[in-house]
C-alpha positions as CSV (number, residue, x, y, z in Angstrom):
1,X,-0.1,0.1,-0.1
2,X,1.1,3.8,-0.8
3,X,1.7,5.9,1.7
4,X,0.3,9.4,2.0
5,X,1.8,12.9,2.4
6,X,-0.3,15.1,4.4
7,X,-0.6,19.0,5.2
8,X,1.0,20.1,2.1
9,X,0.6,23.9,1.9
10,X,-1.3,24.7,-0.8
11,X,0.6,26.7,-2.8
12,X,3.4,24.1,-2.8
13,X,1.0,21.3,-3.6
14,X,0.0,23.5,-6.8
15,X,3.7,24.0,-7.5
16,X,4.6,20.6,-7.6
17,X,1.5,19.9,-10.1
18,X,2.5,22.6,-12.4
19,X,6.3,22.0,-12.2
20,X,5.6,18.5,-13.2
21,X,3.1,18.7,-16.1
22,X,5.8,21.4,-17.0
23,X,8.6,18.5,-17.1
24,X,6.2,15.8,-19.5
25,X,4.0,14.7,-16.6
26,X,0.4,13.9,-17.8
27,X,-2.7,14.3,-16.2
28,X,-4.8,11.3,-16.8
29,X,-7.8,11.6,-14.4
30,X,-9.3,15.0,-13.3
31,X,-12.2,16.2,-11.0
32,X,-14.1,18.2,-13.1
33,X,-16.9,19.1,-10.5
34,X,-18.3,22.7,-9.9
35,X,-16.3,23.0,-6.9
36,X,-12.9,21.8,-8.5
37,X,-10.4,23.9,-7.4
38,X,-12.4,25.7,-4.7
39,X,-13.4,23.7,-2.2
40,X,-12.0,19.8,-3.3
41,X,-9.4,19.0,-6.4
42,X,-8.1,15.7,-7.3
43,X,-6.2,14.5,-10.6
44,X,-3.4,11.7,-11.6
45,X,-0.4,12.5,-13.1
46,X,1.6,9.7,-14.9
47,X,4.9,9.4,-17.0
48,X,5.4,6.2,-18.4
49,X,4.6,3.4,-15.3
50,X,5.0,6.3,-12.7
51,X,2.1,7.1,-11.2
52,X,1.1,10.1,-8.5
53,X,-2.1,11.0,-7.0
54,X,-3.1,14.3,-5.9
55,X,-5.7,15.4,-3.5
56,X,-6.6,18.4,-2.0
57,X,-9.3,20.3,0.4
58,X,-10.1,23.7,1.4
59,X,-10.2,22.4,4.9
60,X,-7.3,20.2,5.0
61,X,-4.6,21.5,2.5
62,X,-3.1,19.4,0.1
63,X,-2.1,15.4,-0.2
64,X,0.3,13.2,-2.4
65,X,-0.2,9.8,-2.5
66,X,2.6,7.8,-4.7
67,X,5.5,4.9,-4.4
68,X,8.5,5.4,-2.0
69,X,10.8,5.9,-4.6
70,X,8.7,9.0,-6.0
71,X,8.8,10.5,-2.4
72,X,12.2,10.4,-2.9
73,X,12.5,12.3,-6.3
74,X,10.0,14.9,-5.1
75,X,11.5,15.7,-1.6
76,X,14.9,15.9,-3.7
77,X,13.4,18.2,-6.7
78,X,11.0,20.2,-4.5
79,X,13.5,20.0,-1.6
80,X,10.4,19.5,0.9
81,X,9.9,17.4,3.8
82,X,6.7,15.7,3.6
83,X,4.5,14.6,6.6
84,X,3.1,11.3,6.6
85,X,0.0,10.0,8.0
86,X,-3.5,9.3,7.5
87,X,-5.2,10.9,4.4
88,X,-8.4,12.6,4.2
89,X,-9.0,13.3,0.4
90,X,-7.1,10.7,-0.4
91,X,-8.7,7.8,1.6
92,X,-9.2,4.6,-0.6
93,X,-13.1,5.4,-0.3
94,X,-12.8,9.1,-1.2
95,X,-10.7,8.2,-4.6
96,X,-13.1,5.9,-5.9
97,X,-15.8,8.7,-5.5
98,X,-13.1,11.2,-7.3
99,X,-12.8,8.5,-10.4
100,X,-16.3,8.0,-10.4
101,X,-17.3,11.3,-10.3
102,X,-13.9,11.9,-13.0
103,X,-14.4,11.9,-16.6
104,X,-11.2,10.1,-18.2
105,X,-9.3,13.2,-19.7
106,X,-9.3,11.2,-23.1
107,X,-13.6,11.5,-23.1
108,X,-13.5,15.1,-22.1
109,X,-10.7,16.0,-25.2
110,X,-12.7,14.1,-27.5
111,X,-16.1,15.6,-26.8
112,X,-14.0,19.3,-26.5
113,X,-15.5,19.8,-23.2
114,X,-12.2,21.9,-22.4
115,X,-13.3,25.0,-24.7
116,X,-13.0,28.4,-23.2
């Protein structure tokens, strides 16, 4: 079972996501609810076979779930010490709920739902 980093400041959480995307990590799942980015957020980034799951809520800040190797990479790349513990927004049931509410990105792109 993958461990979870908790209590990641929102600015740091967003910075990690932004920089990973600029380095070729691809969003493969994202929560698109009406409150996405306001009350809650969820996304999965992948690069090859590597996967990082991100969850955020305005009540508890950001969380990240990934392998130990990827945590070491993030720690080195972003000069951050993670606090590990029981996740709130990346609890298994919550992830399942987000996944059911998230349309796979290829469907969203196919239906051109990201129009400005």
